[in-house]
DRENDO-1510 file (C-alpha; in Angstrom, 1 decimal, always signed):
<recs>
REC; n; res; u; v; w
REC; 1; MET; +284.2; +156.2; +145.3 .
REC; 2; ILE; +286.0; +157.1; +148.5 .
REC; 3; SER; +286.5; +154.2; +150.8 .
REC; 4; GLU; +285.5; +154.4; +154.4 .
REC; 5; ILE; +287.1; +153.2; +157.6 .
REC; 6; ASP; +285.9; +153.0; +161.2 .
REC; 7; LEU; +287.3; +155.8; +163.3 .
REC; 8; PHE; +288.7; +153.6; +166.0 .
REC; 9; THR; +290.3; +151.3; +163.4 .
REC; 10; ALA; +291.9; +154.3; +161.8 .
REC; 11; ILE; +293.3; +155.4; +165.2 .
REC; 12; GLU; +294.7; +152.0; +165.9 .
REC; 13; MET; +296.3; +152.1; +162.4 .
REC; 14; MET; +297.8; +155.5; +163.2 .
REC; 15; ARG; +299.3; +154.1; +166.4 .
REC; 16; ASN; +300.8; +151.1; +164.7 .
REC; 17; LEU; +302.2; +153.3; +161.8 .
REC; 18; SER; +303.7; +155.7; +164.3 .
REC; 19; LYS; +305.4; +152.9; +166.3 .
REC; 20; GLN; +307.0; +152.0; +163.0 .
REC; 21; GLU; +307.9; +155.6; +162.3 .
REC; 22; LYS; +305.8; +155.5; +159.2 .
REC; 23; GLU; +303.9; +158.8; +158.4 .
REC; 24; PHE; +300.2; +159.0; +157.5 .
REC; 25; SER; +297.8; +161.7; +156.5 .
REC; 26; VAL; +294.9; +162.9; +158.6 .
REC; 27; SER; +292.3; +165.7; +158.4 .
REC; 28; TYR; +290.1; +166.9; +161.1 .
REC; 29; MET; +287.8; +169.7; +162.1 .
REC; 30; SER; +289.5; +172.0; +164.5 .
REC; 31; TYR; +287.7; +173.0; +167.7 .
REC; 32; SER; +288.7; +174.9; +170.8 .
REC; 33; ILE; +286.6; +174.2; +173.8 .
REC; 34; ASP; +288.0; +177.2; +175.6 .
REC; 35; LYS; +287.1; +179.6; +172.7 .
REC; 36; ASN; +284.1; +177.7; +171.6 .
REC; 37; GLN; +285.2; +178.0; +168.0 .
REC; 38; SER; +286.5; +176.2; +165.0 .
REC; 39; LYS; +289.0; +177.3; +162.3 .
REC; 40; GLY; +287.6; +174.7; +159.9 .
REC; 41; LEU; +289.2; +171.6; +158.4 .
REC; 42; VAL; +292.9; +171.0; +159.1 .
REC; 43; THR; +294.9; +168.6; +156.9 .
REC; 44; VAL; +298.3; +167.2; +158.0 .
REC; 45; ASN; +299.9; +165.4; +155.0 .
REC; 46; ARG; +302.7; +163.8; +157.0 .
REC; 47; ALA; +301.8; +163.0; +160.6 .
REC; 48; LEU; +302.9; +160.8; +163.4 .
REC; 49; LEU; +301.2; +160.3; +166.7 .
REC; 50; ARG; +302.9; +161.4; +169.9 .
REC; 51; LYS; +302.5; +159.9; +173.3 .
REC; 52; ALA; +299.0; +160.5; +174.8 .
REC; 53; SER; +298.6; +163.3; +177.4 .
REC; 54; LYS; +298.1; +162.4; +181.0 .
REC; 55; LYS; +294.6; +163.0; +182.3 .
REC; 56; THR; +296.1; +165.1; +185.1 .
REC; 57; ASP; +297.6; +167.4; +182.4 .
REC; 58; ASN; +294.5; +167.5; +180.1 .
REC; 59; ARG; +291.1; +166.5; +181.4 .
REC; 60; TYR; +290.0; +165.6; +177.8 .
REC; 61; ALA; +293.1; +163.4; +177.2 .
REC; 62; ASP; +290.9; +160.3; +176.6 .
REC; 63; HIS; +289.2; +162.1; +173.7 .
REC; 64; MET; +292.1; +163.7; +172.0 .
REC; 65; LEU; +295.1; +162.7; +169.8 .
REC; 66; ASN; +298.5; +164.3; +170.0 .
REC; 67; ILE; +299.9; +164.7; +166.5 .
REC; 68; TYR; +303.3; +165.7; +165.2 .
REC; 69; ASP; +303.0; +167.6; +161.9 .
REC; 70; VAL; +306.2; +166.6; +160.1 .
REC; 71; ASP; +306.0; +169.1; +157.3 .
REC; 72; ASN; +305.6; +172.1; +159.7 .
REC; 73; ASP; +307.6; +170.7; +162.6 .
REC; 74; ARG; +304.8; +171.4; +165.1 .
REC; 75; TYR; +302.8; +169.6; +167.7 .
REC; 76; ILE; +299.0; +169.7; +167.6 .
REC; 77; ARG; +296.0; +168.1; +169.3 .
REC; 78; CYS; +292.8; +167.1; +167.8 .
REC; 79; TRP; +289.5; +165.7; +169.1 .
REC; 80; GLN; +289.1; +162.0; +168.1 .
REC; 81; PRO; +285.5; +162.3; +167.0 .
REC; 82; LEU; +286.4; +165.2; +164.7 .
REC; 83; ILE; +288.8; +163.2; +162.5 .
REC; 84; MET; +287.4; +163.3; +159.0 .
REC; 85; HIS; +289.9; +161.4; +156.9 .
REC; 86; PHE; +292.8; +159.0; +157.4 .
REC; 87; ASN; +295.1; +158.2; +154.5 .
REC; 88; GLY; +292.5; +159.4; +152.0 .
REC; 89; MET; +289.7; +157.3; +153.6 .
REC; 90; LYS; +286.6; +158.9; +155.1 .
REC; 91; THR; +286.3; +158.0; +158.8 .
REC; 92; ILE; +283.0; +156.9; +160.1 .
REC; 93; LEU; +281.9; +156.7; +163.8 .
REC; 94; GLN; +279.9; +153.6; +164.4 .
</recs>
């Protein structure tokens, strides 16, 4: 049985782990609002959160997470509601 975690609890845990420089795993459905398309499920095995974008730089900043993918040395963004798993736990939006 896969355990579940509230999405916003998971995000808070991601923030706390990142402050301690402890990596976590996350998977999310990709989605580009500009292209109106998804490339499917993305999994980052070793991730850290980056500082949030300013709303002046990204009008959707309140709804997105900035992630550093440690294994691939790249910066990515994901929509918070599209996060599917955090550290092996299924996220649920309540």
